[in-house]
Backbone bond lengths (Angstrom), bond angles and torsions (degrees), N, CA, C in turn:
res aa  C-N    CA-C-N  psi(-1)  N-CA   C-N-CA  omega(-1)  CA-C   N-CA-C  phi
1 M - - - 1.449 - - 1.510 114.82 -
2 K 1.277 116.25 130.06 1.362 120.84 -171.23 1.559 115.43 -71.00
3 K 1.411 123.45 119.89 1.388 122.12 -178.57 1.483 113.71 -92.91
4 F 1.226 125.37 151.06 1.415 122.93 177.20 1.513 105.67 -121.96
5 L 1.435 114.52 106.87 1.535 117.63 -178.90 1.438 107.64 -104.40
6 F 1.356 123.85 120.73 1.416 130.74 178.49 1.546 104.50 -74.55
7 L 1.486 112.52 125.44 1.438 118.48 177.30 1.606 104.77 -112.47
8 A 1.241 118.74 95.98 1.534 115.87 -178.09 1.326 113.61 -73.70
9 L 1.256 117.22 125.84 1.417 133.33 173.19 1.541 116.64 -83.34
10 M 1.266 122.10 115.61 1.489 123.21 -177.55 1.585 98.89 -77.83
11 L 1.216 113.20 135.86 1.566 121.98 178.51 1.463 116.06 -90.13
12 V 1.380 113.84 1.52 1.478 116.27 179.57 1.512 106.88 -88.89
13 L 1.305 117.64 86.31 1.432 124.44 178.69 1.471 113.33 -103.00
14 V 1.419 113.50 108.93 1.453 115.10 179.98 1.529 113.68 -76.57
15 A 1.241 119.31 136.56 1.423 124.04 -173.46 1.324 116.67 -55.57
16 G 1.291 125.69 116.18 1.534 128.39 178.54 1.519 111.56 76.64
17 M 1.295 119.89 9.51 1.552 121.33 -174.22 1.476 106.51 -117.85
18 A 1.353 117.80 160.33 1.475 126.61 165.73 1.523 107.72 -87.77
19 V 1.352 116.88 144.97 1.317 125.59 -174.70 1.536 108.10 -124.41
20 A 1.404 116.76 121.56 1.484 113.19 179.34 1.492 111.42 -82.77
21 V 1.348 119.97 139.44 1.394 123.86 172.90 1.633 114.53 -113.30
22 S 1.382 111.64 5.91 1.476 117.03 -175.57 1.548 107.00 -151.68
23 A 1.335 108.86 147.58 1.429 117.36 173.10 1.371 115.04 -62.17
24 N 1.379 121.78 -18.96 1.403 128.41 -178.59 1.635 109.06 -103.78
25 E 1.344 113.71 42.00 1.468 116.05 -178.26 1.539 111.56 -66.14
26 P 1.207 112.99 129.30 1.565 114.56 -179.97 1.577 112.42 -83.33
27 N 1.376 106.78 152.13 1.533 112.06 -178.91 1.457 106.11 -96.51
28 L 1.408 119.13 90.08 1.309 119.62 176.82 1.418 121.07 -84.97
29 S 1.293 118.96 149.77 1.505 113.48 176.40 1.584 101.31 -141.52
30 G 1.431 111.53 151.98 1.499 118.34 -172.77 1.389 109.68 141.07
31 V 1.323 119.26 170.18 1.551 121.14 -176.18 1.537 101.90 -121.54
32 A 1.317 110.43 124.32 1.456 117.17 171.79 1.553 116.37 -94.06
33 Y 1.323 114.89 129.64 1.500 112.53 179.37 1.619 104.32 -107.79
34 I 1.330 111.30 128.07 1.496 118.55 -164.96 1.636 105.96 -120.38
35 Q 1.222 120.16 113.84 1.523 117.53 177.34 1.510 107.82 -83.48
36 G 1.440 111.56 147.26 1.368 113.95 177.04 1.608 111.58 -142.09
37 H 1.210 115.21 179.21 1.513 124.26 175.04 1.477 116.05 -75.16
38 G 1.308 117.64 -14.01 1.440 120.87 -173.52 1.521 118.65 -82.80
39 G 1.310 114.04 10.38 1.505 118.68 -176.18 1.583 115.25 75.12
40 H 1.179 113.21 24.65 1.562 117.87 174.73 1.554 109.42 -153.56
41 I 1.333 108.26 164.36 1.477 116.25 179.49 1.588 103.80 -106.79
42 A 1.325 120.90 126.15 1.410 125.01 171.18 1.536 107.21 -76.86
43 V 1.441 114.05 143.52 1.367 121.82 -177.45 1.586 102.93 -126.85
44 L 1.404 110.79 118.12 1.445 110.46 -172.96 1.514 110.80 -117.41
45 D 1.235 122.81 131.40 1.531 123.95 175.99 1.469 107.60 -89.47
46 L 1.278 119.44 112.83 1.457 125.95 -172.11 1.561 110.31 -70.72
47 A 1.253 113.24 -17.62 1.555 113.23 -176.88 1.650 107.90 -85.27
48 T 1.248 110.09 -32.00 1.542 113.30 -170.93 1.450 116.09 -113.19
49 G 1.385 111.74 -23.01 1.546 120.98 -175.51 1.502 113.24 84.62
50 N 1.421 117.23 -2.12 1.366 119.21 177.46 1.557 114.55 -63.97
51 V 1.276 115.21 155.09 1.455 121.43 -172.38 1.516 113.20 -132.74
52 A 1.392 117.34 137.13 1.426 123.06 172.04 1.487 102.88 -134.30
53 R 1.463 110.22 -173.20 1.472 114.93 -179.08 1.541 113.73 -152.69
54 F 1.352 118.16 154.31 1.332 123.61 162.30 1.491 111.63 -108.32
55 V 1.322 118.92 114.91 1.382 124.93 -179.46 1.655 110.83 -81.49
56 H 1.366 118.94 120.49 1.416 120.48 -176.77 1.535 112.10 -119.69
57 G 1.317 117.83 -23.70 1.437 121.52 168.56 1.501 116.01 101.24
58 K 1.260 119.35 0.11 1.454 121.44 -177.76 1.480 111.92 -128.77
59 P 1.351 118.89 142.30 1.476 123.75 175.30 1.580 100.44 -66.73
60 S 1.459 113.13 133.20 1.442 112.56 -174.48 1.556 107.24 -146.94
61 D 1.255 116.72 155.18 1.510 122.44 174.74 1.586 110.22 -110.21
62 A 1.278 122.33 -35.64 1.383 125.93 -168.88 1.524 121.84 -109.33
63 L 1.161 117.01 146.87 1.562 123.29 176.48 1.533 108.38 -160.13
64 I 1.383 111.93 156.43 1.407 119.06 171.85 1.556 107.72 -160.91
65 L 1.324 111.79 151.39 1.497 119.53 179.57 1.452 108.07 -95.41
66 S 1.398 113.45 145.81 1.402 121.47 176.22 1.501 110.92 -67.05
67 K 1.371 117.98 165.79 1.454 120.52 -169.28 1.503 111.94 -62.74
68 D 1.430 118.68 -31.11 1.401 125.62 174.42 1.420 116.27 -82.00
69 E 1.385 115.00 -6.85 1.453 120.95 -177.68 1.553 116.19 64.94
70 K 1.178 115.07 27.89 1.504 118.48 178.01 1.421 114.28 -105.18
71 T 1.431 114.34 -10.55 1.591 116.21 -173.23 1.551 104.56 -132.17
72 I 1.331 113.34 140.35 1.427 119.91 170.53 1.605 109.02 -101.66
73 Y 1.282 114.09 127.00 1.518 118.32 173.20 1.469 105.84 -102.02
74 A 1.182 117.69 121.72 1.587 128.24 176.82 1.466 110.98 -111.80
75 F 1.396 115.13 139.54 1.474 122.14 179.97 1.453 109.80 -133.39
76 S 1.316 111.97 125.96 1.562 112.64 -167.88 1.445 116.19 -97.62
77 L 1.357 118.76 175.93 1.452 123.37 -178.01 1.483 114.38 -76.08
78 D 1.374 116.98 -9.32 1.438 121.82 173.95 1.560 111.00 -101.67
79 G 1.216 118.47 12.22 1.417 122.84 173.49 1.391 119.39 82.15
80 N 1.409 115.55 30.89 1.545 121.10 177.29 1.425 115.72 -113.98
81 S 1.352 116.69 165.99 1.507 118.96 -179.64 1.521 105.94 -128.88
82 K 1.357 113.00 156.42 1.315 125.76 177.91 1.476 112.58 -149.08
83 E 1.455 120.13 154.23 1.439 124.73 176.81 1.498 104.37 -119.53
84 I 1.313 117.38 140.76 1.428 129.51 172.20 1.448 116.58 -121.12
85 D 1.290 119.40 120.73 1.513 120.50 179.66 1.526 105.62 -80.64
86 I 1.266 120.31 120.64 1.530 122.92 -175.81 1.487 108.19 -71.79
87 A 1.333 120.53 -39.35 1.519 117.25 -177.26 1.595 112.80 -72.43
88 T 1.273 123.92 -33.14 1.325 123.72 177.57 1.531 119.06 -105.72
89 G 1.272 114.91 -13.87 1.475 123.03 -178.79 1.590 112.35 75.78
90 K 1.336 120.82 8.73 1.332 125.84 -177.19 1.625 109.97 -73.09
91 Q 1.260 118.77 144.76 1.428 120.73 179.38 1.456 111.27 -132.91
92 T 1.363 110.28 150.21 1.538 119.89 173.36 1.545 106.33 -79.03
93 E 1.311 113.59 165.28 1.458 117.95 169.08 1.627 110.70 -72.29
94 W 1.252 112.75 150.05 1.492 115.52 169.96 1.392 111.68 -59.02
95 Q 1.401 118.85 140.37 1.486 123.73 174.84 1.596 110.46 -132.66
96 K 1.137 120.47 148.25 1.453 127.12 -176.88 1.501 109.28 -71.17
97 L 1.301 114.46 136.71 1.459 122.73 -177.92 1.555 111.28 -136.37
98 G 1.351 121.46 -60.79 1.302 119.57 171.30 1.636 114.51 -135.89
99 K 1.267 118.14 -121.59 1.490 118.85 -172.58 1.591 108.22 -123.18
100 K 1.256 118.40 -56.32 1.491 122.57 -172.71 1.519 110.27 -151.16
101 H 1.265 121.89 86.74 1.467 125.74 -170.56 1.394 114.46 -76.12
102 C 1.347 117.83 151.11 1.410 121.27 -165.44 1.669 108.06 -138.30
103 G 1.291 117.77 -49.63 1.389 121.53 -174.12 1.521 111.52 -136.93
104 T 1.388 117.70 163.13 1.458 122.78 172.42 1.432 109.38 -139.62
105 A 1.353 111.14 163.05 1.588 117.80 166.24 1.608 101.67 -163.53
106 M 1.426 109.17 148.24 1.443 117.28 -177.98 1.473 106.24 -85.79
107 A 1.350 118.53 117.34 1.559 123.79 174.23 1.511 115.45 -65.89
108 P 1.326 120.33 155.37 1.418 121.49 176.15 1.407 116.97 -50.71
109 D 1.456 116.77 -27.04 1.535 118.64 -172.66 1.550 103.91 -90.53
110 G 1.270 120.66 5.47 1.549 121.31 -177.26 1.520 118.05 86.03
111 T 1.294 116.08 -5.17 1.486 121.94 168.63 1.533 111.12 -68.15
112 I 1.308 117.79 164.31 1.357 117.68 170.35 1.472 114.74 -114.75
113 W 1.436 120.25 124.62 1.359 122.80 177.68 1.527 111.83 -80.44
114 V 1.237 126.54 123.04 1.552 131.21 177.56 1.481 111.27 -116.67
115 S 1.324 114.00 121.82 1.351 120.63 178.81 1.693 112.94 -78.61
116 D 1.258 114.62 156.31 1.428 120.51 171.20 1.456 115.26 -129.11
117 M 1.431 121.59 123.37 1.415 123.37 -173.63 1.584 107.27 -88.15
118 A 1.338 115.86 -8.89 1.541 119.70 178.19 1.522 110.70 -77.04
119 D 1.320 119.05 -42.37 1.475 120.82 -167.63 1.512 113.75 -127.31
120 G 1.468 115.40 -6.40 1.385 116.82 175.62 1.508 112.83 84.35
121 N 1.393 116.01 4.65 1.508 119.49 -172.82 1.652 107.50 -89.51
122 V 1.255 111.66 160.26 1.437 119.06 163.22 1.553 108.27 -108.99
123 Y 1.290 116.83 126.99 1.394 122.46 -175.07 1.623 103.94 -106.67
124 I 1.274 120.65 128.61 1.502 127.00 -175.47 1.591 105.95 -98.63
125 Y 1.257 112.95 115.32 1.503 119.79 179.71 1.593 109.07 -99.48
126 D 1.248 116.27 118.31 1.399 124.12 175.77 1.528 111.95 -76.74
127 T 1.324 117.61 113.18 1.473 118.46 -177.70 1.552 114.50 -78.90
128 K 1.304 113.68 -7.43 1.513 118.58 172.72 1.536 115.26 -83.06
129 T 1.236 113.51 -48.46 1.543 126.28 179.69 1.577 111.54 -88.70
130 H 1.280 113.82 -15.68 1.492 118.04 -178.18 1.488 114.86 57.23
131 K 1.446 115.09 38.55 1.429 121.67 -173.22 1.466 104.51 -146.71
132 L 1.383 116.81 160.33 1.363 127.77 172.06 1.570 110.50 -55.64
133 K 1.346 116.86 129.66 1.479 118.47 -176.05 1.558 103.94 -105.89
134 D 1.350 119.35 -43.02 1.537 123.48 -169.92 1.532 106.57 -157.30
135 S 1.367 110.15 168.77 1.479 112.87 167.09 1.568 104.00 -159.12
136 F 1.349 116.01 160.20 1.391 123.94 178.66 1.501 109.95 -159.89
137 N 1.291 118.39 159.80 1.476 126.31 -170.47 1.601 104.13 -101.23
138 V 1.350 110.60 141.09 1.463 120.21 177.78 1.459 112.54 -117.01
139 S 1.341 112.57 -54.45 1.579 116.14 177.38 1.591 106.10 -156.81
140 K 1.298 115.17 -147.75 1.437 120.23 -170.78 1.410 115.76 -83.89
141 S 1.462 118.41 -52.56 1.401 122.43 178.82 1.478 112.94 -145.20
142 I 1.291 115.92 103.72 1.461 120.66 -164.55 1.544 112.55 -105.62
143 C 1.305 118.15 156.21 1.494 123.30 178.89 1.551 111.68 -140.86
144 G 1.191 121.04 -74.65 1.380 125.72 -174.46 1.478 114.65 -74.56
145 I 1.458 116.73 133.02 1.408 125.30 170.30 1.439 112.87 -130.13
146 T 1.378 115.84 132.28 1.494 116.50 172.16 1.551 104.39 -153.96
147 F 1.321 109.26 153.91 1.365 119.25 -174.94 1.543 116.85 -106.69
148 S 1.473 114.70 145.63 1.390 115.46 172.19 1.516 114.76 -57.56
149 K 1.474 119.15 162.72 1.352 117.90 -174.38 1.501 113.13 -65.06
150 D 1.372 118.71 -29.79 1.436 122.48 178.56 1.514 112.42 -90.20
151 G 1.352 118.86 10.89 1.371 124.72 176.70 1.559 120.17 63.73
152 K 1.235 114.06 6.84 1.487 116.83 -174.98 1.604 111.99 -82.98
153 L 1.293 113.55 -24.94 1.445 118.33 -173.18 1.638 107.87 -121.69
154 A 1.318 113.85 151.36 1.503 118.06 176.04 1.600 103.55 -127.36
155 Y 1.262 114.48 142.55 1.457 123.79 -179.13 1.421 106.89 -109.05
156 V 1.291 124.46 122.04 1.499 127.15 -170.32 1.511 105.82 -130.81
157 S 1.437 115.31 114.52 1.419 124.94 -176.90 1.567 112.12 -80.78
158 D 1.337 112.15 125.94 1.538 113.90 168.81 1.437 109.44 -99.96
159 M 1.473 110.33 121.89 1.523 118.92 -167.24 1.555 115.62 -59.47
160 P 1.519 108.87 -59.52 1.445 106.90 -179.11 1.500 116.02 -77.85
161 G 1.309 118.50 -15.66 1.438 118.70 179.83 1.391 119.37 -83.87
162 G 1.379 116.09 -19.93 1.372 125.66 170.74 1.475 112.98 70.43
163 F 1.334 112.68 30.02 1.564 120.63 175.48 1.425 111.33 -133.06
164 I 1.393 115.26 162.16 1.480 121.68 -172.19 1.563 102.52 -114.94
165 S 1.356 120.54 122.62 1.501 118.98 168.69 1.317 114.84 -79.15
166 I 1.312 124.02 143.50 1.434 127.94 174.88 1.525 108.64 -102.29
167 V 1.404 117.50 114.88 1.413 119.95 -173.02 1.545 110.75 -113.33
168 D 1.337 114.13 133.95 1.477 119.85 173.38 1.401 108.02 -74.43
169 V 1.337 119.96 119.79 1.396 123.01 -173.44 1.555 110.41 -65.98
170 A 1.311 119.23 -37.96 1.424 118.53 -173.30 1.437 114.55 -71.66
171 T 1.423 116.38 -30.19 1.469 117.66 179.94 1.503 110.07 -112.56
172 K 1.296 123.32 -4.36 1.459 126.44 175.05 1.579 112.29 60.65
173 K 1.323 111.85 30.24 1.413 120.50 177.88 1.569 108.80 -109.82
174 V 1.486 113.48 141.18 1.273 119.27 167.45 1.527 117.83 -67.16
175 T 1.393 112.70 129.78 1.368 113.11 -172.13 1.630 111.70 -119.25
176 G 1.250 113.46 -9.50 1.433 122.26 -177.29 1.518 113.89 -174.12
177 K 1.418 112.96 -177.01 1.365 111.94 -176.60 1.553 108.20 -158.76
178 I 1.453 114.46 141.45 1.517 122.53 175.22 1.510 106.03 -95.07
179 T 1.205 127.17 118.86 1.311 130.79 175.92 1.544 115.48 -99.95
180 G 1.477 113.28 157.71 1.427 114.98 179.79 1.565 115.88 73.74
181 A 1.277 117.14 32.81 1.457 123.34 -175.28 1.452 111.83 -85.07
182 G 1.421 120.48 -12.52 1.457 119.01 -177.02 1.496 108.74 148.45
183 A 1.299 112.95 171.02 1.483 124.83 179.12 1.487 117.93 -70.45
184 F 1.431 112.08 -45.91 1.439 121.91 -178.73 1.539 108.40 -156.67
185 I 1.305 115.52 93.13 1.494 120.70 -158.52 1.567 109.27 -100.99
186 H 1.324 110.13 156.34 1.534 113.53 -170.15 1.628 104.49 -125.27
187 R 1.328 118.50 -118.69 1.443 126.42 -173.62 1.500 109.57 -81.75
188 S 1.346 120.28 151.12 1.335 123.40 171.83 1.623 111.48 -131.79
189 R 1.318 113.88 -177.80 1.483 116.07 176.29 1.575 107.02 -163.12
190 V 1.275 114.89 134.02 1.458 123.22 171.07 1.491 109.39 -77.38
191 N 1.319 118.66 129.35 1.472 119.10 -176.14 1.554 110.97 -70.21
192 P 1.418 121.41 160.58 1.330 120.38 -166.26 1.644 111.21 -67.49
193 A 1.277 120.14 -18.12 1.383 121.93 174.02 1.617 111.73 -72.90
194 G 1.278 111.98 -20.14 1.528 117.01 -176.82 1.467 113.52 77.73
195 T 1.274 123.84 18.91 1.415 127.00 -170.09 1.567 108.48 -105.26
196 E 1.366 116.07 -25.81 1.465 119.43 -178.22 1.520 117.83 -135.58
197 L 1.256 118.13 150.49 1.516 121.49 175.74 1.479 103.80 -111.83
198 W 1.257 116.56 130.69 1.550 124.14 175.38 1.420 108.37 -105.46
199 Q 1.255 120.67 117.43 1.546 125.75 -172.82 1.628 108.58 -114.75
200 S 1.345 115.50 123.06 1.285 118.75 169.95 1.445 120.56 -73.87
201 D 1.323 116.26 136.36 1.558 117.41 -178.71 1.575 105.00 -130.31
202 G 1.327 109.83 105.26 1.489 119.52 173.50 1.497 117.28 -69.43
203 A 1.310 115.69 -23.97 1.474 125.11 175.49 1.595 115.35 53.06
204 E 1.362 109.91 26.65 1.462 116.31 -177.13 1.623 105.71 -64.73
205 L 1.238 119.77 -37.60 1.451 117.59 -176.62 1.576 105.56 -123.07
206 K 1.210 118.35 153.43 1.378 127.88 165.70 1.539 119.35 -141.58
207 D 1.310 117.70 122.43 1.421 119.95 -166.20 1.614 112.57 51.65
208 G 1.292 115.64 37.05 1.440 122.46 175.19 1.551 116.99 81.38
209 K 1.467 113.87 -0.88 1.470 120.91 -179.81 1.369 111.50 -109.27
210 P 1.414 121.33 149.65 1.460 123.04 177.33 1.517 109.57 -58.28
211 A 1.310 114.42 140.04 1.602 121.66 -169.63 1.522 110.46 -142.42
212 G 1.330 112.73 -43.06 1.476 115.85 -161.42 1.640 109.88 -86.24
213 V 1.333 111.12 167.37 1.430 119.03 -178.84 1.526 106.96 -55.86
214 G 1.339 117.82 130.35 1.426 127.68 177.89 1.470 115.64 88.70
215 Y 1.413 114.60 -7.24 1.440 123.73 174.85 1.479 112.97 -105.90
216 T 1.293 125.98 -6.47 1.519 129.82 178.08 1.540 102.38 -129.77
217 D 1.395 107.78 157.59 1.470 116.84 179.88 1.478 113.93 -66.42
218 A 1.337 116.93 -32.91 1.485 126.77 -179.59 1.408 110.37 -159.73
219 G 1.437 113.23 152.33 1.467 119.86 177.74 1.508 117.29 65.54
220 G 1.321 115.04 36.95 1.477 121.34 178.02 1.534 109.57 -65.81
221 I 1.412 114.57 148.83 1.473 117.80 175.48 1.586 106.79 -77.96
222 P 1.311 122.73 126.40 1.376 128.27 165.52 1.430 118.72 -55.25
223 G 1.307 122.95 125.81 1.410 117.98 176.85 1.531 118.98 -65.24
224 S 1.372 117.25 164.07 1.390 118.62 -173.96 1.569 112.19 -144.10
225 V 1.295 114.53 -179.70 1.470 122.57 172.22 1.573 103.24 -126.97
226 T 1.433 116.40 124.86 1.253 122.87 177.42 1.545 110.76 -100.28
227 I 1.357 123.93 144.10 1.393 124.41 178.37 1.438 115.43 -122.47
228 A 1.420 112.10 126.11 1.448 121.78 -172.29 1.609 105.64 -101.58
229 D 1.272 116.68 133.74 1.427 120.13 168.11 1.533 111.76 -81.25
230 L 1.266 116.49 117.37 1.605 116.27 -168.95 1.644 113.32 -77.54
231 K 1.375 112.77 -6.90 1.465 117.52 173.22 1.511 110.06 -72.09
232 T 1.411 109.55 -47.32 1.504 115.52 -176.36 1.530 114.90 -97.02
233 N 1.330 114.30 -14.73 1.475 122.38 -170.17 1.584 110.02 54.95
234 K 1.351 110.10 48.16 1.524 112.51 175.69 1.467 107.32 -129.39
235 I 1.393 117.03 151.38 1.441 126.39 178.12 1.603 102.35 -67.86
236 V 1.321 122.10 132.50 1.555 119.12 -179.07 1.509 104.43 -124.65
237 D 1.312 118.92 -15.96 1.531 112.43 -172.70 1.625 104.78 -153.22
238 T 1.349 116.27 152.59 1.433 120.27 171.34 1.410 108.27 -136.41
239 L 1.310 120.50 127.36 1.484 130.44 -178.22 1.521 109.73 -103.73
240 L 1.297 122.85 111.15 1.459 122.84 178.87 1.494 105.12 -80.75
241 I 1.450 113.56 118.83 1.508 117.44 -175.59 1.588 106.98 -102.24
242 G 1.282 120.43 -41.24 1.453 123.73 -172.99 1.519 107.17 107.67
243 G 1.327 115.75 161.41 1.594 119.38 -178.31 1.350 111.29 61.39
244 N 1.422 117.89 -141.26 1.552 118.04 -177.85 1.475 105.33 -134.36
245 P 1.307 120.50 87.01 1.423 124.99 178.14 1.633 111.93 -51.39
246 H 1.328 119.68 140.64 1.423 123.67 -177.87 1.486 113.13 -128.58
247 D 1.233 124.87 -23.17 1.459 123.84 -171.12 1.528 113.33 -163.31
248 I 1.297 122.59 162.84 1.305 124.15 -168.65 1.676 108.45 -149.17
249 D 1.303 115.69 132.93 1.577 115.20 171.18 1.523 103.71 -133.99
250 F 1.305 114.73 155.72 1.430 124.63 -179.85 1.515 112.94 -112.29
251 S 1.340 114.22 148.96 1.480 117.39 173.42 1.581 102.07 -70.57
252 P 1.370 115.28 155.90 1.490 115.85 -176.15 1.471 115.40 -57.68
253 D 1.424 116.16 -34.72 1.502 116.32 178.60 1.552 115.21 -78.93
254 G 1.371 112.32 2.96 1.481 119.21 179.83 1.541 113.78 66.22
255 K 1.354 121.34 15.26 1.464 119.09 173.48 1.479 115.41 -83.80
256 Y 1.313 117.88 -12.74 1.492 115.42 179.24 1.556 104.39 -139.53
257 A 1.381 107.85 143.51 1.500 119.57 170.98 1.556 102.60 -107.81
258 L 1.336 112.14 146.66 1.521 115.10 174.20 1.567 98.13 -122.27
259 V 1.365 113.62 123.55 1.478 123.62 178.07 1.550 111.36 -109.51
260 V 1.247 115.38 123.96 1.457 122.84 174.56 1.613 108.03 -83.12
261 T 1.275 116.49 118.75 1.417 121.00 -178.77 1.620 112.77 -129.45
262 R 1.171 116.67 141.89 1.592 115.14 -178.82 1.527 108.84 -128.71
263 Q 1.327 115.96 166.58 1.401 128.49 -175.68 1.507 111.44 54.95
264 L 1.299 115.61 57.12 1.495 122.15 -177.79 1.660 100.64 -64.00
265 P 1.193 113.02 143.49 1.497 122.19 179.54 1.530 111.35 -51.68
266 E 1.231 118.50 125.41 1.437 126.98 179.44 1.490 116.28 75.61
267 R 1.494 117.72 0.44 1.427 117.50 -175.69 1.493 102.35 -139.57
268 E 1.406 112.85 142.89 1.426 122.02 176.49 1.557 104.59 -95.84
269 D 1.261 115.84 68.81 1.434 124.52 -178.90 1.532 106.76 -141.67
270 S 1.422 110.24 159.22 1.433 119.39 166.99 1.566 112.17 -116.31
271 A 1.321 119.32 153.47 1.404 119.01 -170.93 1.586 108.63 -138.75
272 V 1.303 118.54 157.72 1.322 128.64 170.36 1.565 106.59 -100.91
273 V 1.274 125.38 110.83 1.406 127.81 -176.78 1.410 110.03 -103.91
274 V 1.374 121.01 129.41 1.391 128.64 -175.09 1.557 110.35 -105.09
275 I 1.391 113.24 116.43 1.449 118.55 178.96 1.514 114.29 -108.62
276 D 1.336 115.59 129.55 1.457 118.58 169.57 1.552 107.83 -67.06
277 T 1.328 117.50 116.85 1.409 122.33 -177.83 1.560 120.22 -66.41
278 K 1.393 111.75 -20.01 1.407 123.47 176.17 1.555 108.64 -76.65
279 T 1.298 116.78 -62.76 1.392 126.51 -173.09 1.620 115.14 -81.54
280 K 1.286 113.12 -17.59 1.432 123.58 177.78 1.575 104.98 62.15
281 R 1.228 116.60 41.34 1.504 121.87 174.34 1.566 116.34 -119.72
282 V 1.196 122.41 149.15 1.394 127.80 178.67 1.521 107.73 -76.68
283 V 1.353 114.99 126.80 1.490 119.34 -176.48 1.375 117.55 -121.90
284 K 1.411 116.09 -5.07 1.457 124.37 179.76 1.472 111.45 -171.93
285 Q 1.308 119.15 152.10 1.443 117.63 170.71 1.588 110.33 -154.99
286 Y 1.291 107.83 149.37 1.554 113.76 -175.47 1.619 105.97 -115.16
287 S 1.332 114.49 143.54 1.401 123.27 173.20 1.572 101.30 -76.14
288 A 1.168 125.35 136.47 1.559 129.01 178.82 1.489 112.34 -107.19
289 C 1.424 120.99 -27.96 1.357 126.43 -166.72 1.478 115.41 -118.07
290 Q 1.305 121.03 -23.04 1.517 121.96 -162.37 1.512 111.09 -81.84
291 K 1.265 118.12 -20.21 1.500 118.22 174.58 1.489 114.85 -63.17
292 C 1.475 113.43 -37.03 1.510 119.06 -178.11 1.594 108.56 -91.52
293 H 1.347 111.63 -44.49 1.539 112.18 -175.24 1.575 114.17 -100.75
294 G 1.338 113.38 6.98 1.450 118.15 172.38 1.636 111.61 -112.88
295 A 1.384 105.85 -77.98 1.454 112.88 -172.47 1.585 109.10 -66.14
296 L 1.391 117.50 -39.93 1.499 112.72 -175.40 1.568 110.84 -90.03
297 G 1.284 115.28 -0.67 1.520 119.67 176.26 1.436 114.71 69.53
298 L 1.357 122.76 24.02 1.385 115.77 177.26 1.544 113.18 -72.19
299 K 1.244 122.80 126.97 1.452 121.81 -170.09 1.533 107.69 -102.07
300 I 1.351 110.41 149.77 1.473 114.80 -179.30 1.550 100.56 -108.19
301 D 1.319 117.45 135.90 1.474 120.47 179.18 1.486 110.01 -64.85
302 A 1.363 110.62 130.14 1.549 122.15 -175.45 1.597 108.55 -59.82
303 K 1.422 115.66 -24.75 1.384 120.36 -179.36 1.533 112.64 -79.54
304 H 1.243 113.02 -9.09 1.563 119.23 174.63 1.469 110.65 -54.02
305 E 1.286 119.92 153.41 1.407 127.65 -166.72 1.737 100.16 -65.42
306 D 1.217 121.76 -32.66 1.484 119.31 174.96 1.519 118.52 -93.80
307 G 1.309 112.90 29.27 1.515 119.95 174.62 1.513 113.23 58.80
308 G 1.171 129.57 30.09 1.300 129.96 -179.12 1.455 120.07 86.11
309 K 1.366 116.60 9.20 1.503 120.93 -178.78 1.491 114.65 -101.73
310 A 1.177 111.51 154.79 1.588 115.32 178.46 1.544 112.72 -87.31
311 F 1.275 115.12 110.43 1.402 126.07 -176.95 1.464 113.79 -102.91
312 L 1.219 125.73 119.63 1.484 127.10 171.47 1.522 112.02 -106.09
313 C 1.317 117.05 157.51 1.439 117.10 -178.31 1.465 117.31 -133.87
314 A 1.400 118.31 -72.63 1.487 122.13 -174.81 1.530 105.21 -93.93
315 I 1.413 111.91 159.56 1.427 123.22 172.13 1.348 112.45 -140.58
316 Q 1.339 121.83 140.01 1.396 128.00 163.64 1.430 114.25 -142.72
317 V 1.319 127.01 134.85 1.459 132.33 -170.12 1.518 109.59 -113.81
318 N 1.428 111.22 120.62 1.524 115.99 166.66 1.480 108.40 -85.90
319 W 1.293 116.93 99.93 1.452 121.94 -177.28 1.608 111.73 -68.65
320 N 1.278 120.32 -15.06 1.430 127.32 -172.33 1.573 104.46 -89.18
321 E 1.429 122.46 -19.69 1.257 122.31 -179.13 1.433 119.73 -88.06
322 K 1.341 118.87 122.81 1.449 119.66 -171.14 1.485 119.15 -101.01
323 K 1.306 116.52 -3.91 1.609 120.75 170.95 1.435 105.47 -148.79
324 L 1.405 109.60 165.33 1.506 120.22 176.78 1.620 111.53 -59.83
325 P 1.233 117.30 132.26 1.433 119.99 174.22 1.465 113.94 -55.53
326 A 1.312 113.66 135.86 1.477 121.05 -176.53 1.502 113.19 -62.26
327 S 1.368 119.59 -25.10 1.331 122.43 178.89 1.501 118.04 -76.50
328 A 1.344 112.63 -17.00 1.407 118.62 -175.57 1.615 107.14 -76.47
329 T 1.192 120.67 143.93 1.443 125.90 -177.11 1.494 116.46 -88.69
330 E 1.261 118.15 139.94 1.518 120.22 175.28 1.469 111.95 -74.37
331 P 1.277 120.97 136.24 1.454 122.23 -178.46 1.592 105.32 -72.34
332 T 1.374 114.82 135.72 1.426 119.02 -179.20 1.476 103.64 -132.02
333 N 1.354 113.90 170.42 1.555 121.56 176.97 1.461 104.46 -107.00
């Protein structure tokens, strides 16, 4: 039976700081890399709440770190790819890959599977040749990609369809489906134990019409995270987060899930919300945008596709990194 557990978000987000929402606040350390539509990657120190950035110049949804965590692979909304060396800050030129990229995952063979919401294809990026290796179709408009613990299956989220396709990695054929995953779903992640899939649901649209928080004049649907049991391939839980959740990452021990959500009610901010995976309660949150676009007064052009709002999308944490990389730039006014 599906349970609905309300996770109340405190809206007192101090610019550039972590905010405790629980007496059991975890002391997290690591560096989170967060892709956004503003042409840069936000870099968040989880221990201090300090923020820096890598500017790459294109509105983007997707990113992933290399296996050695030395390189950022970024994939843009106009279907291009770029590599960024974290130690030096040096970047490759953008090169064409697909049409409109949304999500990524590192495949067992070391290639990167990149989803495309324009044509429903998965584009396979070869990290050795730095070029497109292959592509195949999954469904209509896809975003999230995540792999089973044994690497034999991929789970690919269809945004408007609200379902997750199960893909055989060896044959690249769809072999099953998880239904009822949300109204308008984005990125997902299999937990470290390999037992659950956590799916973000921004709920921006429902039946093709504006529905979510920030997309309607009043009464918007708060976004959530749905949880699928991978033994039964059934949705077993729904956690109401607020705003429009877009991605999830887990701590290595699986005790905490970090959810990126944007358009928090009453605030034009995006946040990283930390959930205790056992109690299903919010225990901490970070403001991801207010240091730059609040305290420092950096304005977003109202003509921008997001109407002047700070929209974040994908997250990946390097849990071994203990301070912001020296090559990342400090936000200034």
